[in-house]
Structure formats: C-alpha cells, structure tokens
N, CA and C atoms as an extended XYZ file, in Angstrom:
474
Properties=species:S:1:pos:R:3:atomname:S:1:resname:S:1:resid:I:1 pbc="F F F"
N         0.829       -1.184       -0.006 N   MET     1
C        -0.002        0.005        0.000 CA  MET     1
C         0.869        1.248        0.002 C   MET     1
N         0.391        2.255       -0.669 N   LYS     2
C         1.084        3.523       -0.685 CA  LYS     2
C         0.745        4.301        0.567 C   LYS     2
N         1.466        5.406        0.751 N   SER     3
C         1.134        6.264        1.894 CA  SER     3
C        -0.229        6.906        1.643 C   SER     3
N        -0.902        7.375        2.728 N   PRO     4
C        -2.241        7.915        2.570 CA  PRO     4
C        -2.302        9.026        1.524 C   PRO     4
N        -3.361        9.004        0.771 N   CYS     5
C        -3.584        9.931       -0.324 CA  CYS     5
C        -4.044       11.282        0.214 C   CYS     5
N        -3.469       12.401       -0.268 N   PRO     6
C        -3.908       13.700        0.207 CA  PRO     6
C        -5.351       13.999       -0.114 C   PRO     6
N        -5.924       13.288       -1.097 N   GLN     7
C        -7.331       13.477       -1.419 CA  GLN     7
C        -8.233       12.884       -0.325 C   GLN     7
N        -7.680       12.012        0.470 N   HIS     8
C        -8.482       11.319        1.486 CA  HIS     8
C        -7.867       11.510        2.865 C   HIS     8
N        -7.889       12.727        3.404 N   PRO     9
C        -7.319       12.902        4.737 CA  PRO     9
C        -8.119       12.112        5.764 C   PRO     9
N        -7.484       11.791        6.826 N   HIS    10
C        -8.195       11.075        7.893 CA  HIS    10
C        -9.316       11.942        8.411 C   HIS    10
N       -10.528       11.414        8.476 N   PRO    11
C       -11.638       12.212        8.993 CA  PRO    11
C       -11.379       12.584       10.443 C   PRO    11
N       -11.739       13.786       10.781 N   LEU    12
C       -11.549       14.236       12.157 CA  LEU    12
C       -12.789       13.949       12.979 C   LEU    12
N       -12.589       13.694       14.235 N   ARG    13
C       -13.653       13.544       15.210 CA  ARG    13
C       -13.052       13.820       16.559 C   ARG    13
N       -13.845       13.983       17.523 N   LEU    14
C       -13.340       14.158       18.879 CA  LEU    14
C       -13.941       13.054       19.720 C   LEU    14
N       -13.116       12.168       20.208 N   ILE    15
C       -13.605       11.089       21.063 CA  ILE    15
C       -14.193       11.724       22.319 C   ILE    15
N       -15.291       11.207       22.755 N   GLN    16
C       -16.034       11.808       23.854 CA  GLN    16
C       -15.245       11.854       25.162 C   GLN    16
N       -14.344       10.936       25.342 N   GLN    17
C       -13.595       10.883       26.602 CA  GLN    17
C       -12.674       12.085       26.707 C   GLN    17
N       -12.830       12.882       27.737 N   PRO    18
C       -11.984       14.068       27.889 CA  PRO    18
C       -10.505       13.706       28.056 C   PRO    18
N        -9.655       14.600       27.624 N   LEU    19
C        -8.213       14.407       27.790 CA  LEU    19
C        -7.864       14.206       29.256 C   LEU    19
N        -8.574       14.898       30.139 N   SER    20
C        -8.294       14.768       31.569 CA  SER    20
C        -8.511       13.341       32.067 C   SER    20
N        -9.486       12.621       31.515 N   ASP    21
C        -9.714       11.213       31.895 CA  ASP    21
C        -8.544       10.347       31.436 C   ASP    21
N        -8.037       10.648       30.238 N   LEU    22
C        -6.914        9.881       29.717 CA  LEU    22
C        -5.640       10.141       30.522 C   LEU    22
N        -5.417       11.379       30.875 N   THR    23
C        -4.218       11.680       31.672 CA  THR    23
C        -4.339       11.103       33.077 C   THR    23
N        -5.571       10.970       33.582 N   GLU    24
C        -5.762       10.324       34.877 CA  GLU    24
C        -5.328        8.854       34.804 C   GLU    24
N        -5.573        8.203       33.684 N   LYS    25
C        -5.145        6.811       33.506 CA  LYS    25
C        -3.604        6.737       33.496 C   LYS    25
N        -2.967        7.759       32.991 N   LEU    26
C        -1.502        7.807       33.059 CA  LEU    26
C        -1.050        7.891       34.510 C   LEU    26
N        -1.713        8.761       35.266 N   ARG    27
C        -1.360        8.869       36.703 CA  ARG    27
C        -1.530        7.548       37.426 C   ARG    27
N        -2.653        6.877       37.157 N   ARG    28
C        -2.908        5.585       37.803 CA  ARG    28
C        -1.851        4.568       37.414 C   ARG    28
N        -1.328        4.703       36.209 N   GLY    29
C        -0.236        3.833       35.755 CA  GLY    29
C         1.123        4.288       36.246 C   GLY    29
N         1.099        5.295       37.123 N   GLU    30
C         2.307        5.864       37.725 CA  GLU    30
C         3.281        6.392       36.664 C   GLU    30
N         2.689        7.028       35.648 N   LEU    31
C         3.484        7.647       34.603 CA  LEU    31
C         3.333        9.161       34.654 C   LEU    31
N         4.394        9.837       34.303 N   LYS    32
C         4.354       11.282       34.243 CA  LYS    32
C         3.470       11.731       33.105 C   LYS    32
N         2.811       12.842       33.299 N   ILE    33
C         1.980       13.436       32.260 CA  ILE    33
C         2.826       14.475       31.560 C   ILE    33
N         3.518       14.037       30.532 N   THR    34
C         4.448       14.920       29.817 CA  THR    34
C         3.706       15.620       28.676 C   THR    34
N         4.280       16.720       28.225 N   ALA    35
C         3.680       17.461       27.105 CA  ALA    35
C         3.586       16.576       25.854 C   ALA    35
N         4.618       15.787       25.491 N   PRO    36
C         4.484       14.912       24.324 CA  PRO    36
C         3.353       13.884       24.478 C   PRO    36
N         3.186       13.288       25.652 N   ARG    37
C         2.111       12.323       25.849 CA  ARG    37
C         0.765       12.981       25.681 C   ARG    37
N         0.593       14.155       26.259 N   GLN    38
C        -0.682       14.868       26.122 CA  GLN    38
C        -0.943       15.212       24.649 C   GLN    38
N         0.082       15.646       23.957 N   ALA    39
C        -0.062       16.034       22.556 CA  ALA    39
C        -0.455       14.826       21.713 C   ALA    39
N         0.189       13.685       21.950 N   ILE    40
C        -0.107       12.454       21.198 CA  ILE    40
C        -1.547       12.024       21.463 C   ILE    40
N        -1.958       12.023       22.701 N   LEU    41
C        -3.336       11.638       23.040 CA  LEU    41
C        -4.341       12.563       22.366 C   LEU    41
N        -4.024       13.843       22.341 N   GLU    42
C        -4.932       14.809       21.719 CA  GLU    42
C        -5.036       14.576       20.209 C   GLU    42
N        -3.912       14.266       19.547 N   VAL    43
C        -3.956       13.964       18.103 CA  VAL    43
C        -4.832       12.730       17.886 C   VAL    43
N        -4.657       11.694       18.677 N   LEU    44
C        -5.435       10.466       18.528 CA  LEU    44
C        -6.909       10.707       18.805 C   LEU    44
N        -7.228       11.590       19.749 N   ARG    45
C        -8.630       11.917       20.058 CA  ARG    45
C        -9.314       12.563       18.854 C   ARG    45
N        -8.549       13.257       18.017 N   ARG    46
C        -9.128       14.041       16.938 CA  ARG    46
C        -9.212       13.310       15.599 C   ARG    46
N        -8.741       12.070       15.549 N   HIS    47
C        -8.758       11.346       14.274 CA  HIS    47
C        -9.660       10.115       14.369 C   HIS    47
N       -10.455        9.924       13.321 N   ALA    48
C       -11.454        8.863       13.325 CA  ALA    48
C       -10.901        7.526       12.841 C   ALA    48
N        -9.658        7.475       12.453 N   SER    49
C        -9.093        6.206       12.012 CA  SER    49
C        -7.666        6.099       12.526 C   SER    49
N        -7.154        4.881       12.570 N   PRO    50
C        -5.785        4.669       13.082 CA  PRO    50
C        -4.743        5.425       12.268 C   PRO    50
N        -3.712        5.913       12.953 N   LEU    51
C        -2.647        6.700       12.339 CA  LEU    51
C        -1.316        5.996       12.490 C   LEU    51
N        -0.447        6.164       11.496 N   THR    52
C         0.930        5.683       11.599 CA  THR    52
C         1.725        6.645       12.463 C   THR    52
N         2.910        6.221       12.871 N   ILE    53
C         3.791        7.101       13.617 CA  ILE    53
C         4.095        8.352       12.804 C   ILE    53
N         4.349        8.162       11.519 N   LYS    54
C         4.635        9.302       10.629 CA  LYS    54
C         3.465       10.286       10.584 C   LYS    54
N         2.249        9.782       10.523 N   GLU    55
C         1.076       10.640       10.500 CA  GLU    55
C         0.891       11.369       11.842 C   GLU    55
N         1.145       10.672       12.921 N   ILE    56
C         1.061       11.315       14.241 CA  ILE    56
C         2.095       12.435       14.315 C   ILE    56
N         3.302       12.140       13.868 N   HIS    57
C         4.379       13.139       13.877 CA  HIS    57
C         3.983       14.344       13.044 C   HIS    57
N         3.411       14.108       11.870 N   GLY    58
C         2.993       15.214       11.013 CA  GLY    58
C         1.889       16.044       11.644 C   GLY    58
N         0.964       15.370       12.339 N   ALA    59
C        -0.134       16.094       12.985 CA  ALA    59
C         0.339       16.894       14.202 C   ALA    59
N         1.400       16.409       14.853 N   LEU    60
C         1.939       17.097       16.014 CA  LEU    60
C         2.750       18.323       15.626 C   LEU    60
N         3.386       18.255       14.510 N   GLY    61
C         4.336       19.304       14.187 CA  GLY    61
C         5.704       18.897       14.726 C   GLY    61
N         6.700       19.142       13.987 N   LYS    62
C         8.043       18.667       14.334 CA  LYS    62
C         8.571       19.251       15.632 C   LYS    62
N         8.029       20.377       16.051 N   SER    63
C         8.565       21.004       17.280 CA  SER    63
C         8.043       20.332       18.547 C   SER    63
N         6.906       19.604       18.464 N   ASP    64
C         6.324       19.029       19.660 CA  ASP    64
C         7.135       17.838       20.200 C   ASP    64
N         7.521       16.922       19.322 N   CYS    65
C         8.387       15.806       19.745 CA  CYS    65
C         8.878       15.076       18.513 C   CYS    65
N         9.984       14.365       18.692 N   ASP    66
C        10.583       13.656       17.564 CA  ASP    66
C         9.955       12.267       17.405 C   ASP    66
N        10.277       11.616       16.308 N   VAL    67
C         9.694       10.314       15.989 CA  VAL    67
C        10.029        9.276       17.060 C   VAL    67
N        11.264        9.282       17.560 N   ALA    68
C        11.671        8.316       18.600 CA  ALA    68
C        10.812        8.471       19.845 C   ALA    68
N        10.499        9.692       20.216 N   THR    69
C         9.642        9.947       21.384 CA  THR    69
C         8.237        9.404       21.141 C   THR    69
N         7.750        9.574       19.931 N   ILE    70
C         6.412        9.055       19.605 CA  ILE    70
C         6.423        7.525       19.689 C   ILE    70
N         7.449        6.861       19.143 N   TYR    71
C         7.546        5.399       19.230 CA  TYR    71
C         7.531        4.942       20.692 C   TYR    71
N         8.356        5.554       21.512 N   ARG    72
C         8.425        5.153       22.933 CA  ARG    72
C         7.075        5.350       23.609 C   ARG    72
N         6.455        6.482       23.355 N   ASN    73
C         5.172        6.765       24.007 CA  ASN    73
C         4.065        5.869       23.512 C   ASN    73
N         4.053        5.511       22.246 N   MET    74
C         3.024        4.628       21.731 CA  MET    74
C         3.144        3.251       22.389 C   MET    74
N         4.348        2.789       22.583 N   HIS    75
C         4.555        1.515       23.264 CA  HIS    75
C         4.009        1.584       24.690 C   HIS    75
N         4.296        2.673       25.376 N   THR    76
C         3.834        2.872       26.752 CA  THR    76
C         2.311        2.957       26.812 C   THR    76
N         1.721        3.769       25.933 N   LEU    77
C         0.275        3.966       25.902 CA  LEU    77
C        -0.465        2.692       25.528 C   LEU    77
N         0.148        1.921       24.655 N   GLU    78
C        -0.430        0.624       24.285 CA  GLU    78
C        -0.443       -0.323       25.484 C   GLU    78
N         0.643       -0.334       26.231 N   GLY    79
C         0.759       -1.175       27.417 CA  GLY    79
C        -0.291       -0.835       28.469 C   GLY    79
N        -0.678        0.427       28.543 N   LEU    80
C        -1.716        0.848       29.486 CA  LEU    80
C        -3.139        0.621       28.969 C   LEU    80
N        -3.253        0.200       27.701 N   GLY    81
C        -4.566        0.011       27.119 CA  GLY    81
C        -5.227        1.287       26.657 C   GLY    81
N        -4.458        2.362       26.567 N   LEU    82
C        -5.029        3.640       26.111 CA  LEU    82
C        -5.073        3.706       24.579 C   LEU    82
N        -4.192        2.972       23.905 N   VAL    83
C        -4.197        2.944       22.440 CA  VAL    83
C        -4.183        1.496       21.976 C   VAL    83
N        -4.650        1.318       20.759 N   ARG    84
C        -4.610        0.004       20.103 CA  ARG    84
C        -3.722        0.089       18.881 C   ARG    84
N        -2.998       -0.975       18.649 N   ARG    85
C        -2.132       -1.092       17.462 CA  ARG    85
C        -2.855       -1.959       16.426 C   ARG    85
N        -2.763       -1.525       15.177 N   HIS    86
C        -3.351       -2.284       14.077 CA  HIS    86
C        -2.269       -2.519       13.026 C   HIS    86
N        -2.330       -3.713       12.430 N   ASP    87
C        -1.426       -4.035       11.327 CA  ASP    87
C        -2.302       -4.478       10.168 C   ASP    87
N        -2.293       -3.701        9.106 N   PHE    88
C        -3.108       -3.979        7.943 CA  PHE    88
C        -2.307       -4.656        6.822 C   PHE    88
N        -1.179       -5.250        7.186 N   GLY    89
C        -0.409       -6.032        6.226 CA  GLY    89
C         0.496       -5.244        5.298 C   GLY    89
N         0.657       -3.971        5.541 N   ASP    90
C         1.508       -3.158        4.682 CA  ASP    90
C         2.812       -2.759        5.346 C   ASP    90
N         3.110       -3.323        6.517 N   GLY    91
C         4.352       -3.027        7.203 CA  GLY    91
C         4.321       -1.789        8.064 C   GLY    91
N         3.213       -1.082        8.106 N   ALA    92
C         3.115        0.141        8.902 CA  ALA    92
C         2.131       -0.078       10.050 C   ALA    92
N         2.621       -0.031       11.280 N   ALA    93
C         1.736       -0.129       12.420 CA  ALA    93
C         0.915        1.155       12.507 C   ALA    93
N        -0.348        1.003       12.822 N   ARG    94
C        -1.235        2.141       12.994 CA  ARG    94
C        -1.817        2.081       14.403 C   ARG    94
N        -2.056        3.254       14.933 N   PHE    95
C        -2.526        3.363       16.318 CA  PHE    95
C        -3.779        4.201       16.388 C   PHE    95
N        -4.666        3.795       17.287 N   GLU    96
C        -5.842        4.604       17.560 CA  GLU    96
C        -6.123        4.571       19.049 C   GLU    96
N        -6.764        5.592       19.514 N   LEU    97
C        -7.134        5.691       20.902 CA  LEU    97
C        -8.245        4.709       21.184 C   LEU    97
N        -8.119        3.938       22.246 N   SER    98
C        -9.235        3.106       22.667 CA  SER    98
C       -10.322        4.056       23.136 C   SER    98
N       -11.494        3.956       22.545 N   SER    99
C       -12.512        4.959       22.806 CA  SER    99
C       -12.955        4.994       24.250 C   SER    99
N       -12.843        3.867       24.936 N   ASP   100
C       -13.229        3.877       26.340 CA  ASP   100
C       -12.007        3.843       27.245 C   ASP   100
N       -10.821        3.797       26.667 N   GLY   101
C        -9.601        3.785       27.458 CA  GLY   101
C        -9.306        2.450       28.125 C   GLY   101
N       -10.235        1.503       28.042 N   ASP   102
C       -10.046        0.212       28.699 CA  ASP   102
C        -9.818       -0.912       27.704 C   ASP   102
N        -9.759       -0.578       26.423 N   GLY   103
C        -9.503       -1.597       25.406 CA  GLY   103
C       -10.704       -2.430       25.033 C   GLY   103
N       -11.942       -2.036       25.458 N   ASP   104
C       -13.115       -2.846       25.191 CA  ASP   104
C       -13.888       -2.428       23.964 C   ASP   104
N       -13.597       -1.269       23.379 N   HIS   105
C       -14.339       -0.834       22.205 CA  HIS   105
C       -13.997       -1.766       21.042 C   HIS   105
N       -15.035       -2.247       20.392 N   HIS   106
C       -14.830       -3.229       19.340 CA  HIS   106
C       -15.336       -2.685       18.021 C   HIS   106
N       -14.505       -2.699       17.023 N   HIS   107
C       -14.904       -2.309       15.678 CA  HIS   107
C       -13.927       -2.893       14.677 C   HIS   107
N       -14.306       -2.815       13.404 N   HIS   108
C       -13.491       -3.318       12.318 CA  HIS   108
C       -13.110       -2.171       11.417 C   HIS   108
N       -12.289       -2.452       10.404 N   HIS   109
C       -11.821       -1.407        9.505 CA  HIS   109
C       -11.979       -1.839        8.041 C   HIS   109
N       -12.204       -0.848        7.202 N   LEU   110
C       -12.203       -1.019        5.756 CA  LEU   110
C       -11.014       -0.214        5.252 C   LEU   110
N       -10.083       -0.860        4.542 N   VAL   111
C        -8.804       -0.254        4.147 CA  VAL   111
C        -8.691       -0.217        2.638 C   VAL   111
N        -8.350        0.962        2.099 N   CYS   112
C        -8.137        1.075        0.653 CA  CYS   112
C        -6.749        0.529        0.279 C   CYS   112
N        -6.715       -0.371       -0.668 N   ASN   113
C        -5.439       -0.966       -1.111 CA  ASN   113
C        -4.548        0.013       -1.857 C   ASN   113
N        -5.096        1.123       -2.324 N   GLN   114
C        -4.306        2.070       -3.111 CA  GLN   114
C        -3.778        3.224       -2.279 C   GLN   114
N        -4.646        3.891       -1.510 N   CYS   115
C        -4.215        5.100       -0.794 CA  CYS   115
C        -4.100        4.880        0.711 C   CYS   115
N        -4.435        3.704        1.209 N   SER   116
C        -4.387        3.344        2.625 CA  SER   116
C        -5.411        4.050        3.483 C   SER   116
N        -6.414        4.640        2.864 N   ARG   117
C        -7.502        5.250        3.636 CA  ARG   117
C        -8.125        4.172        4.509 C   ARG   117
N        -8.430        4.515        5.757 N   VAL   118
C        -9.024        3.569        6.688 CA  VAL   118
C       -10.352        4.131        7.169 C   VAL   118
N       -11.385        3.300        7.084 N   VAL   119
C       -12.712        3.680        7.543 CA  VAL   119
C       -13.088        2.739        8.682 C   VAL   119
N       -13.567        3.294        9.782 N   GLU   120
C       -14.034        2.460       10.913 CA  GLU   120
C       -15.413        1.921       10.614 C   GLU   120
N       -15.598        0.662       10.928 N   LEU   121
C       -16.902        0.001       10.826 CA  LEU   121
C       -17.329       -0.413       12.212 C   LEU   121
N       -18.331        0.236       12.749 N   ASP   122
C       -18.750       -0.075       14.117 CA  ASP   122
C       -19.650       -1.287       14.231 C   ASP   122
N       -20.221       -1.744       13.125 N   ASP   123
C       -21.105       -2.899       13.166 CA  ASP   123
C       -20.302       -4.192       13.189 C   ASP   123
N       -20.706       -5.114       14.042 N   CYS   124
C       -20.073       -6.430       14.078 CA  CYS   124
C       -21.152       -7.467       14.294 C   CYS   124
N       -21.184       -8.434       13.417 N   ILE   125
C       -22.197       -9.498       13.514 CA  ILE   125
C       -21.635      -10.793       14.083 C   ILE   125
N       -20.405      -10.729       14.575 N   LEU   126
C       -19.747      -11.979       15.011 CA  LEU   126
C       -19.868      -12.271       16.515 C   LEU   126
N       -20.556      -11.428       17.263 N   GLY   127
C       -20.654      -11.663       18.704 CA  GLY   127
C       -21.290      -13.011       19.052 C   GLY   127
N       -22.399      -13.328       18.392 N   ASP   128
C       -23.064      -14.623       18.653 CA  ASP   128
C       -22.171      -15.776       18.234 C   ASP   128
N       -21.447      -15.614       17.120 N   PHE   129
C       -20.550      -16.656       16.646 CA  PHE   129
C       -19.437      -16.905       17.662 C   PHE   129
N       -18.896      -15.817       18.252 N   GLU   130
C       -17.861      -15.968       19.268 CA  GLU   130
C       -18.382      -16.797       20.453 C   GLU   130
N       -19.598      -16.490       20.892 N   GLN   131
C       -20.196      -17.235       22.018 CA  GLN   131
C       -20.377      -18.698       21.670 C   GLN   131
N       -20.793      -18.987       20.440 N   LEU   132
C       -20.955      -20.350       19.992 CA  LEU   132
C       -19.612      -21.091       20.014 C   LEU   132
N       -18.568      -20.456       19.476 N   LEU   133
C       -17.235      -21.069       19.486 CA  LEU   133
C       -16.756      -21.311       20.915 C   LEU   133
N       -16.958      -20.346       21.771 N   ALA   134
C       -16.516      -20.485       23.154 CA  ALA   134
C       -17.213      -21.682       23.816 C   ALA   134
N       -18.498      -21.771       23.636 N   LYS   135
C       -19.250      -22.868       24.251 CA  LYS   135
C       -18.835      -24.221       23.665 C   LYS   135
N       -18.724      -24.279       22.352 N   ARG   136
C       -18.402      -25.549       21.674 CA  ARG   136
C       -17.035      -26.072       22.043 C   ARG   136
N       -16.060      -25.171       22.239 N   HIS   137
C       -14.680      -25.603       22.479 CA  HIS   137
C       -14.187      -25.322       23.896 C   HIS   137
N       -15.032      -24.839       24.756 N   GLY   138
C       -14.681      -24.610       26.148 CA  GLY   138
C       -13.756      -23.427       26.370 C   GLY   138
N       -13.733      -22.486       25.444 N   PHE   139
C       -12.901      -21.296       25.586 CA  PHE   139
C       -13.652      -20.219       26.343 C   PHE   139
N       -12.897      -19.252       26.838 N   SER   140
C       -13.483      -18.048       27.411 CA  SER   140
C       -12.718      -16.844       26.899 C   SER   140
N       -13.257      -15.686       27.074 N   SER   141
C       -12.631      -14.425       26.668 CA  SER   141
C       -12.204      -14.448       25.184 C   SER   141
N       -13.069      -14.922       24.335 N   ILE   142
C       -12.776      -14.970       22.900 CA  ILE   142
C       -12.901      -13.559       22.326 C   ILE   142
N       -11.986      -13.238       21.443 N   SER   143
C       -12.058      -11.969       20.710 CA  SER   143
C       -11.644      -12.239       19.269 C   SER   143
N       -11.817      -11.232       18.436 N   HIS   144
C       -11.407      -11.372       17.029 CA  HIS   144
C       -11.059       -9.994       16.483 C   HIS   144
N       -10.347      -10.014       15.367 N   ARG   145
C       -10.028       -8.822       14.594 CA  ARG   145
C       -10.382       -9.115       13.160 C   ARG   145
N       -10.900       -8.098       12.495 N   MET   146
C       -11.227       -8.309       11.094 CA  MET   146
C       -11.069       -6.980       10.355 C   MET   146
N       -10.379       -7.042        9.234 N   GLU   147
C       -10.239       -5.902        8.371 CA  GLU   147
C       -10.699       -6.313        6.983 C   GLU   147
N       -11.306       -5.378        6.278 N   PHE   148
C       -11.724       -5.585        4.922 CA  PHE   148
C       -10.867       -4.686        4.033 C   PHE   148
N       -10.494       -5.175        2.858 N   PHE   149
C        -9.642       -4.432        1.950 CA  PHE   149
C       -10.335       -4.248        0.613 C   PHE   149
N       -10.130       -3.113       -0.020 N   GLY   150
C       -10.733       -2.853       -1.308 CA  GLY   150
C       -10.152       -1.547       -1.870 C   GLY   150
N       -10.856       -0.991       -2.828 N   ILE   151
C       -10.456        0.288       -3.416 CA  ILE   151
C       -11.540        1.297       -3.166 C   ILE   151
N       -11.165        2.414       -2.563 N   CYS   152
C       -12.135        3.449       -2.173 CA  CYS   152
C       -12.649        4.184       -3.412 C   CYS   152
N       -13.741        4.902       -3.301 N   PRO   153
C       -14.303        5.630       -4.470 CA  PRO   153
C       -13.331        6.635       -5.087 C   PRO   153
N       -12.494        7.273       -4.283 N   GLY   154
C       -11.530        8.241       -4.821 CA  GLY   154
C       -10.414        7.631       -5.634 C   GLY   154
N       -10.117        6.369       -5.402 N   CYS   155
C        -9.044        5.674       -6.119 CA  CYS   155
C        -9.541        4.804       -7.259 C   CYS   155
N       -10.853        4.561       -7.275 N   ARG   156
C       -11.420        3.701       -8.309 CA  ARG   156
C       -11.301        4.363       -9.681 C   ARG   156
N       -10.801        3.639      -10.667 N   PRO   157
C       -10.646        4.227      -12.013 CA  PRO   157
C       -12.019        4.574      -12.593 C   PRO   157
N       -12.031        5.740      -13.320 N   GLY   158
C       -13.146        6.285      -14.095 CA  GLY   158
C       -14.412        5.693      -13.804 C   GLY   158
C-alpha cells in the first residue's frame, strides 16, 4: 500500500472521553503526564481512524516531539490500554485511541489498497458466533479482529 492519499485525509472527530480522563489513567499507571504524551493523546482523540507514527508526527508538528519519542510513548500507551495497534499487512503499524480507554471498544476497518484510507466500521455481527465457538470448544474471553480491503471511491478508475 502507498502512503495515505492527500485526497483522502483522515476524517476528524473528537472522542467523547476528555483528555483529563486519559491523563488520569497515566497517573494511575504511575506515569508522568508529559507534554508529548498529552499532545499524542490529543492527536489520537481528533482522528477517526488509526494513524501511523509518521502521521502522528505530522499532525503534532516537528517542534512538539521527535519520531523516537512518539515510538516510545506509543509503546507505553499501548501497554496501558489507552491505544490500540493495528497491522493492515503493509508493514506500517497504525494506532488509535481506545474509545473507552479500557481496550473494550470493538470495531473493524475497511482499508483502501491504493491510498491506505481507513474507515471504521462499528457494526459487528460476530458476537453470537464468538459465544458459539466459546461454548463448543470450552474457551473463554474470545475476541477477534477483522479488516476488509478494497479500493475506495476516490481511487477507483473512471
């Protein structure tokens, strides 16, 4: 996949969870609330789809923090369950804020094979199937991930 197409910027949104709630989770994790961490969380709050480290860096502005700082912080934030990592098979890890901060928000993604545009899909019909599998095989705490790939309307030829 190519890097994201300028014709398809990541849609903006503001996750309902206030930044103060997210920074409180940092405190509970006995982590300092640094300016780079706050800036990264704010960027993730404002984007409706997962972002690469490069995209986060671009949204922050080069003066806020360097790429190495973003990598370190993403690892830390992922460990606390504040962010989720996604791999869509193109070698670029993407990160998004867990909407509830506890890692329980469940959704899927639709990814453009040409421009790497990512659309969140909140509908999931697999919940009953998970319960059936769990019961049939004696498992508990079953989860799944699913991504769909295609070509978005902006990249589709004529």
